[in-house]
Structure formats: structure tokens, C-alpha cells
N, C-alpha and C positions, 0 to 999 in steps of 0.2 A: 377772525375764523381759523382757520388748519389751513398749515405749512404743508402738510404732504401727507397728511390723513386724517380718515373721521378721528382717532384713536390721537392725535399729538393734540394740544390743548391747542398752540403757537401761540401768537407773539400779538401784543395789543398796545398801540402808542394810541394815547384820547391826547388830541388835542383840541383847544380852546382859545377861540377867537372871537377879537368884539371889532366891529365895523371901527373906522375912521369916522375921523367929527365930517372930513370930508364927504366920505362916502354915504354919509345918514342926510347931507344937503343935500348931495345928491338925489339920493331915492326920492328925498320930501316932493325936488322938485317936478320927477317924473310922474305921483302919484296926482300933482295938482293938474298936471297933463303941460305943464311948461317945458319948454325945449334945452338938453344938454346936447353938449359939445362933445365930450368925452363917449367916442366911440365904444373905448374896452368895457365901460361902467354902464351905458346901454345895455348892451351885451352880458355885462353878469346883473343886471337887474330882469334881463329878459330871459336868463337860464334858473334864477331864483322865482321865479313865476312860475314857471311851467317844466323847471324838469323830475316834478314828481307825477306828470301828465303826459310827457310830452319824452317818450326814451330818447327821440334821434338828437336832443338837444340834451338830454342828460346825458347820451354819450359822448360829447364833445367838453368836456372836463377831461384834466390832462396832468399831468404828472412830473415836476423835472425836480431830479434829486441830483447836487453833484458834491464831492467826497473834494476835500480839500487838497486832504495827505495820502492820496491815491498809492505812493510809491510803498511809505513810511509805514502804511495800517495795515499795509500784509496780503491786499488783496488779489486774486488772482487777473491775470493777466487777460483770456478774454473778458473778462468787465470791462476793462479801462475803455472799450470803444462806445458802452452804454454811457456812462458820465456825464452827467449833464445833459443825457438826452432825454426830450419829454416822453410819455408815458398816456398814451389815449387811457383813460378808467370810462373804461365800457360797462357790462354787463355785470363784474365786480362789484359794483358801487350801489348798495342800497341807499335810501335818501326818507327822511322821516322829518318832518313837522312840530311842531310844539304846537300845541293847541288854541293858544290866542298866537301864532303865526308871530310866536318870539323867540325862535329858537331855529337851528337845522340843522339836522345830525345827516352827514354822509359815514356809511358803516363799508370802509373799502376791502374786501377780502382777499387781500395778495395770494388765497389757495386755490384761487381759480385763474392763479395766472398763468403761464405757460413755464414749462416742467426749466428750462434752464434760467427762468429769472428765480423761482422760487429758490434751486438750489443756487444760488447767486446770492438771494438774500438770506436765505437758510444757513447761509457759511458766516455769515456776519453778525446774527441776533443770538444768543445775548453777549459770548465771547471775545467776541472783537469789537467792541464798542467802544472800550474805557481809548481804541487806539483811535478811530473817527473821528475826525471834523467833517460835516458832510452838513447842508443848506439841502434844506425841500423848499419848494410854491405848486402851485396849485395857478392854473388859469382855465379861459375856456376858449375851447378852437374857433376862429373865427374864421369865419370861410367868403366874404367879400368884402368887396373895401370900405362899407359903412359900418365893418364890425373890428377894423384895423387901426392900428397894429394891434398886438394883444397887451397886457397885462395883469402885470402877475396879482392874483387874489393877496394874497399874505408871501408871507418870508417867514423862514423858521432855520436857525441856526441850531445844531446841535455838536455841543465842544466836548471828546470828550468824556464821555458817559460811562458812568462807572458800574454797570450791570447789577451789581453786588447792592444797592441802594434803589433798586426798581423796587417799584409796590406790586406784588403776587394777587390774584386773587382766586379761593379765598383770603381774605387779609388775614395775615400768622397777625396770635396773640400775641 
């Protein structure tokens, strides 16, 4: 998606995840109607099952980003208060499911986020990525006692990405 205008091609990060064996076991238990004690797993399975049809459930997705080397990366001081704080991914997320339910794709358009967030992101991509070491994780917002504690769905760590080595679309020959 576009970061600042319709003419700006934006930047896209494609992140591919596969479930852990533990999550697959839990999913099979839930499909069989068996009880699963882990509240976060039950919530995640509910989210997977309903995120395309229940907007309120879909909007419970949140992203947490944490920059390890904030000062040395040269980030603007006003950004520091947002480091490590979760951001709700609401209307900016579109979800697509594979024909055989074999994958779930999330397209998050940061171009629809607030101006300050877009400017903050645009100030770091792609020029400063080489200086960054950061982590990203997604979670589903728990709203009741039987949905807590929340747990990370994934964990991704990026260490000093050299933007000169990134792939561009259409791919250059």
C-alpha cells in the first residue's frame, strides 16, 4: 500500500509464517471438540475462524514493534514513546484465505494509518534500515478473563537490513 499518496508505490514487507507443531496439535484438538486450556490459543483459533466475517474480531489484531538500538539508529525523539507499544490493526487490514483453507494472508495498508505514524515509518524506510535492529510481533487483543493472558502469535527479528539488497517489483532482470 501507499505510504503518503496514491502516486507513491510504498514499501511492502512480505512475511511468511508456518504454525508451530504445538499450535497444529491444539488446532486439531479444537476441531475435534476437545478442550484446550491455553486461553491465547483458543482466542487465536477463534480469530482465524471468524476474522473474515466478524469485523469486531478482525479489528482485535495488534502489532508490536520494538527497536533495540533506538538512539544509535538516529530515530527522532518523538518516536521513542511509541517504541514497544502495541498498535491496533483495524480497518487497514484485509484478509484473504486460500481456496482449501491452506493459508491466511493479511495485507496491512500502513498508508491508511495516522499522519504521524506514516511520517515516522517513511523516515526509516528504506534509508535507515541498515542501522536498525528491531523486532515485530502480532497478537490478538484479549477482552475478557477467558482470553487472557495474551500471547504473541509470532516473533520476527530484523537485524541491520541492507536496503540495497531488497527485491523490488517488478523484479529487475
